[in-house]
C-alpha beads as a LAMMPS data file, in Angstrom:
LAMMPS data file: protein, C-alpha beads

93 atoms
92 bonds

1 atom types
1 bond types

-500.0 500.0 xlo xhi
-500.0 500.0 ylo yhi
-500.0 500.0 zlo zhi

Masses

1 110.0

Atoms # bond

1 1 1 237.820 433.896 -331.955
2 1 1 237.827 431.190 -334.597
3 1 1 234.850 429.231 -335.766
4 1 1 233.906 426.444 -333.489
5 1 1 235.583 427.800 -330.284
6 1 1 233.425 427.749 -327.144
7 1 1 233.844 430.443 -324.567
8 1 1 234.198 428.579 -321.202
9 1 1 234.953 431.445 -318.813
10 1 1 235.413 435.236 -319.010
11 1 1 236.718 437.873 -316.733
12 1 1 237.154 441.661 -316.836
13 1 1 239.691 443.797 -315.048
14 1 1 238.552 446.401 -312.532
15 1 1 239.437 449.239 -314.840
16 1 1 237.343 447.796 -317.718
17 1 1 240.340 448.045 -320.024
18 1 1 241.220 444.340 -319.982
19 1 1 239.235 441.205 -320.732
20 1 1 240.149 437.523 -320.583
21 1 1 238.512 434.482 -322.148
22 1 1 239.160 430.798 -321.671
23 1 1 238.279 428.994 -324.819
24 1 1 237.740 425.335 -325.816
25 1 1 238.849 424.563 -329.320
26 1 1 236.981 422.039 -331.527
27 1 1 239.848 419.509 -331.201
28 1 1 239.454 419.502 -327.368
29 1 1 242.349 421.644 -326.317
30 1 1 242.030 424.837 -324.272
31 1 1 243.631 428.271 -324.699
32 1 1 243.167 431.716 -323.320
33 1 1 243.341 435.190 -324.642
34 1 1 243.652 438.658 -323.185
35 1 1 242.486 441.747 -325.000
36 1 1 243.095 445.386 -323.999
37 1 1 240.946 448.421 -324.901
38 1 1 243.081 450.770 -326.995
39 1 1 242.320 454.425 -327.760
40 1 1 243.476 455.797 -331.041
41 1 1 243.495 459.618 -331.226
42 1 1 244.339 461.543 -334.288
43 1 1 243.794 465.040 -335.724
44 1 1 242.190 465.763 -339.059
45 1 1 242.998 469.084 -340.790
46 1 1 240.252 470.445 -342.986
47 1 1 242.042 472.541 -345.602
48 1 1 244.209 474.580 -343.270
49 1 1 241.229 475.217 -340.975
50 1 1 240.687 474.104 -337.412
51 1 1 241.688 470.524 -336.646
52 1 1 239.188 468.026 -335.449
53 1 1 240.226 465.467 -332.861
54 1 1 238.910 462.033 -333.577
55 1 1 239.075 459.278 -330.955
56 1 1 238.360 455.652 -331.615
57 1 1 238.465 452.692 -329.256
58 1 1 238.995 449.035 -330.198
59 1 1 239.895 445.761 -328.459
60 1 1 243.442 444.563 -329.321
61 1 1 244.699 441.054 -328.547
62 1 1 247.616 441.517 -326.057
63 1 1 248.176 437.924 -325.036
64 1 1 247.261 434.600 -326.588
65 1 1 248.369 431.380 -324.924
66 1 1 249.431 428.107 -326.353
67 1 1 247.266 424.973 -326.130
68 1 1 246.517 423.054 -322.959
69 1 1 245.021 419.595 -322.462
70 1 1 242.852 420.630 -319.543
71 1 1 240.810 423.684 -318.536
72 1 1 242.582 423.863 -315.192
73 1 1 246.072 423.900 -316.819
74 1 1 245.081 426.834 -319.069
75 1 1 243.536 428.631 -316.074
76 1 1 246.651 428.152 -313.969
77 1 1 248.919 429.446 -316.740
78 1 1 246.623 432.514 -317.193
79 1 1 246.792 433.279 -313.461
80 1 1 250.602 433.020 -313.592
81 1 1 250.876 435.173 -316.649
82 1 1 248.298 437.949 -316.039
83 1 1 248.616 439.649 -312.630
84 1 1 245.400 441.692 -313.099
85 1 1 243.484 438.469 -313.679
86 1 1 244.560 437.031 -310.324
87 1 1 243.135 440.232 -308.655
88 1 1 239.916 440.087 -310.718
89 1 1 239.206 436.413 -309.988
90 1 1 240.100 436.773 -306.273
91 1 1 237.658 439.688 -305.849
92 1 1 234.998 437.764 -307.798
93 1 1 235.238 434.704 -305.516

Bonds

1 1 1 2
2 1 2 3
3 1 3 4
4 1 4 5
5 1 5 6
6 1 6 7
7 1 7 8
8 1 8 9
9 1 9 10
10 1 10 11
11 1 11 12
12 1 12 13
13 1 13 14
14 1 14 15
15 1 15 16
16 1 16 17
17 1 17 18
18 1 18 19
19 1 19 20
20 1 20 21
21 1 21 22
22 1 22 23
23 1 23 24
24 1 24 25
25 1 25 26
26 1 26 27
27 1 27 28
28 1 28 29
29 1 29 30
30 1 30 31
31 1 31 32
32 1 32 33
33 1 33 34
34 1 34 35
35 1 35 36
36 1 36 37
37 1 37 38
38 1 38 39
39 1 39 40
40 1 40 41
41 1 41 42
42 1 42 43
43 1 43 44
44 1 44 45
45 1 45 46
46 1 46 47
47 1 47 48
48 1 48 49
49 1 49 50
50 1 50 51
51 1 51 52
52 1 52 53
53 1 53 54
54 1 54 55
55 1 55 56
56 1 56 57
57 1 57 58
58 1 58 59
59 1 59 60
60 1 60 61
61 1 61 62
62 1 62 63
63 1 63 64
64 1 64 65
65 1 65 66
66 1 66 67
67 1 67 68
68 1 68 69
69 1 69 70
70 1 70 71
71 1 71 72
72 1 72 73
73 1 73 74
74 1 74 75
75 1 75 76
76 1 76 77
77 1 77 78
78 1 78 79
79 1 79 80
80 1 80 81
81 1 81 82
82 1 82 83
83 1 83 84
84 1 84 85
85 1 85 86
86 1 86 87
87 1 87 88
88 1 88 89
89 1 89 90
90 1 90 91
91 1 91 92
92 1 92 93
C-alpha cells in the first residue's frame, strides 16, 4: 500500500489464504488488490550433515486493479474478477 491510501473495505477468503482490499487513493480514485499467502520451503544442508527444512510464509500480490472513479465500480470489477471474493462477500452478507 502506498502512502496516503485509505483502506475502504477488506475481505478474506474462507481458506485464509486470500485477502482483498478496496483502496481510496489520495487523488480520489479507487483500486483494489488481492494478496495470496505463499509458502516457501527449502532445505539447508549443514556441511554434508542432515538437512533442515525451513518454511516461510509471506503475502504476495496476485491481482492489482486499474483505477476507478467510484467505489462501486471498483467493487463490481473485483466481484467479476475474483470468484472467491463473490463467495466470501455473499456468505458475509
